[in-house]
C-alpha positions as CSV (number, residue, x, y, z in Angstrom):
1,X,-7.7,-16.6,-25.8
2,X,-8.2,-16.3,-21.9
3,X,-11.1,-14.5,-21.1
4,X,-12.2,-12.8,-17.6
5,X,-15.0,-14.1,-15.6
6,X,-18.1,-12.1,-15.4
7,X,-18.0,-9.5,-12.3
8,X,-18.5,-11.8,-9.2
9,X,-20.1,-8.7,-7.4
10,X,-21.5,-6.3,-10.1
11,X,-22.5,-8.2,-12.7
12,X,-19.8,-6.7,-15.2
13,X,-19.4,-8.0,-18.6
14,X,-16.7,-10.5,-19.9
15,X,-14.1,-9.1,-21.0
16,X,-10.9,-10.6,-23.5
17,X,-7.9,-9.6,-21.2
18,X,-5.4,-10.4,-23.5
19,X,-6.7,-7.3,-26.0
20,X,-6.6,-3.6,-25.2
21,X,-9.5,-2.0,-26.6
22,X,-8.8,-0.3,-29.7
23,X,-8.0,3.2,-29.1
24,X,-10.6,5.8,-31.1
25,X,-9.2,9.4,-31.3
26,X,-13.1,10.5,-30.5
27,X,-13.6,8.1,-28.0
28,X,-14.8,10.0,-25.0
29,X,-13.5,9.9,-21.4
30,X,-15.6,7.2,-20.2
31,X,-13.9,4.9,-22.1
32,X,-10.9,5.9,-20.3
33,X,-12.7,5.5,-17.0
34,X,-14.1,1.9,-18.2
35,X,-10.7,1.2,-18.9
36,X,-8.9,2.0,-15.5
37,X,-12.2,0.3,-13.9
38,X,-11.3,-3.3,-15.4
39,X,-7.5,-2.8,-15.0
40,X,-8.5,-2.3,-11.3
41,X,-11.0,-5.2,-11.2
42,X,-8.2,-7.2,-12.8
43,X,-5.5,-6.7,-10.4
44,X,-8.1,-6.8,-7.8
45,X,-9.0,-10.4,-8.8
46,X,-5.4,-11.4,-9.3
47,X,-5.0,-10.7,-5.7
48,X,-7.8,-12.6,-4.9
49,X,-6.6,-15.8,-6.4
50,X,-3.0,-15.0,-5.2
51,X,-4.0,-14.8,-1.2
52,X,-7.2,-17.4,-1.7
53,X,-4.9,-19.9,-1.0
54,X,-2.8,-18.5,2.2
55,X,-3.7,-19.8,5.6
56,X,-2.9,-17.3,8.5
57,X,-0.6,-18.9,11.2
58,X,-2.2,-18.5,14.5
59,X,-0.2,-16.6,16.9
60,X,2.4,-18.3,19.4
61,X,2.6,-16.5,23.1
62,X,6.3,-16.0,22.3
63,X,5.6,-14.3,18.7
64,X,3.0,-11.9,20.9
65,X,5.6,-11.1,23.8
66,X,8.4,-10.6,21.1
67,X,6.2,-8.4,19.2
68,X,5.4,-6.0,22.3
69,X,8.8,-6.0,23.1
70,X,9.9,-4.7,19.4
71,X,7.2,-2.1,19.7
72,X,8.2,-1.0,23.3
73,X,12.0,-1.2,22.0
74,X,10.8,1.1,19.0
75,X,9.1,3.8,21.5
76,X,11.6,4.0,23.7
77,X,14.4,4.8,20.8
78,X,12.1,7.1,19.2
79,X,11.3,8.9,22.6
80,X,14.8,9.1,23.8
81,X,16.1,10.6,20.2
82,X,13.1,12.8,20.6
83,X,14.7,13.8,24.3
84,X,18.2,14.0,23.3
85,X,17.5,16.5,20.0
86,X,15.0,19.0,22.1
87,X,18.3,18.8,24.9
88,X,20.9,20.1,22.3
89,X,18.5,22.6,20.9
90,X,17.5,23.7,24.3
């Protein structure tokens, strides 16, 4: 039965992830907020574990030039379509 690790930053208590909290009809809204907080913490922990081993590749000059060129072409196309539409309207 896997257990969540204790909170790394805020001192949360450990929770059994495979078993949800039993639903009480008279449970206060705070329980819902706690459940939502636990859900977000689990998702964040899973995301951090997923990206922990990834490395950012250094940008080569060719790639940087290509990205700037692609940005310039995109902006030029948007401006061209904008002025073409303005020409049709006026």
